[in-house]
Structures are given as C-alpha cells and as structure tokens.
C-alpha positions as CSV (number, residue, x, y, z in Angstrom):
1,M,26.0,14.9,-11.6
2,G,25.6,11.4,-12.7
3,R,22.7,9.6,-14.1
4,P,19.9,8.6,-11.7
5,S,19.8,5.2,-10.2
6,T,17.5,2.6,-11.8
7,K,17.3,0.3,-8.8
8,P,13.9,0.4,-7.1
9,K,13.8,1.9,-3.6
10,D,13.4,-0.6,-0.7
11,L,10.2,-0.2,1.1
12,R,10.2,0.7,4.8
13,D,8.8,-1.8,7.3
14,G,5.0,-1.3,7.7
15,Y,1.6,-2.0,6.2
16,Y,1.0,-0.8,2.7
17,I,-2.1,-0.1,0.6
18,E,-2.3,1.4,-2.9
19,V,-4.9,4.1,-3.5
20,R,-5.9,5.1,-7.0
21,N,-8.7,6.9,-8.7
22,K,-11.4,4.7,-10.1
23,N,-10.7,3.4,-13.6
24,Q,-7.0,4.3,-13.4
25,R,-4.0,2.0,-13.7
26,T,-1.5,3.7,-11.4
27,G,-1.9,5.0,-7.8
28,I,0.1,5.9,-4.8
29,K,1.4,3.6,-2.1
30,I,0.5,4.6,1.5
31,R,2.3,3.2,4.5
32,R,1.0,2.9,8.0
33,D,2.9,1.6,11.1
34,T,0.1,-0.5,12.7
35,K,-2.8,-2.6,11.4
36,E,-5.3,-0.4,13.2
37,Q,-4.0,2.7,11.4
38,L,-4.1,0.8,8.1
39,L,-7.8,-0.1,8.7
40,L,-8.6,3.6,9.4
41,A,-6.9,4.6,6.1
42,I,-8.9,2.0,4.2
43,E,-12.1,3.3,5.6
44,E,-11.1,6.9,4.8
45,Y,-10.2,6.3,1.2
46,K,-12.7,3.6,0.1
47,E,-15.6,6.0,-0.4
48,S,-14.0,7.9,-3.3
49,K,-11.0,5.9,-4.3
50,E,-10.1,2.3,-5.3
51,V,-8.1,0.7,-2.4
52,I,-5.8,-2.3,-2.9
53,V,-4.2,-3.9,0.1
54,L,-0.6,-4.7,-0.8
55,G,0.5,-6.3,2.5
56,K,3.1,-6.0,5.2
57,S,6.7,-5.2,4.4
58,E,9.3,-6.8,6.7
59,N,13.0,-6.5,5.8
60,G,12.2,-5.6,2.2
61,V,9.8,-8.6,1.7
62,M,6.1,-8.1,1.2
63,K,3.9,-10.5,3.2
64,D,0.1,-11.0,3.4
65,I,-1.7,-9.6,6.4
66,P,-3.5,-12.3,8.4
67,G,-7.1,-11.5,9.0
68,L,-7.3,-9.1,6.1
69,E,-8.1,-10.1,2.5
70,G,-5.2,-9.5,0.1
71,N,-7.2,-7.4,-2.4
72,S,-10.1,-5.3,-1.1
73,E,-11.2,-3.1,-3.8
74,A,-14.0,-0.6,-3.1
C-alpha cells in the first residue's frame, strides 16, 4: 500500500448542486444528468437544506447554467 493520492477527483459531466444543512460550511455535491432532473432536486432539497447551484461540468470545466441563477440559496 502506498499513500493516498492528493490530486482532486475529476467531476463527471453533468449538472451539480451543493446541498448542506443550514448554518453549515460544508455539504455534499449532487450530480444530475439533465437540467430538468436538477430542477426537481433543487425543489426537493430547498425546504429543509441550503442549496447552492454549482453549474454544469463539461470535460472537467465547470460552467454556468443558462436560465438558472448561479447561486440560489433557500
């Protein structure tokens, strides 16, 4: 066994949001394949959690999602 890698993992292509408990610093990233699935996930989590839209990952580069504000906190 060697020591673990320190390079961050590349994100898969898709739409990402970060969901965290209110008044917390860290959360988990959630990936969805389509924009419609992402919107359903935002609606599901925004009642009890803080939701931050991270963007769309394409070839390891995070981009803004057109038609959706970049930071929608609930």
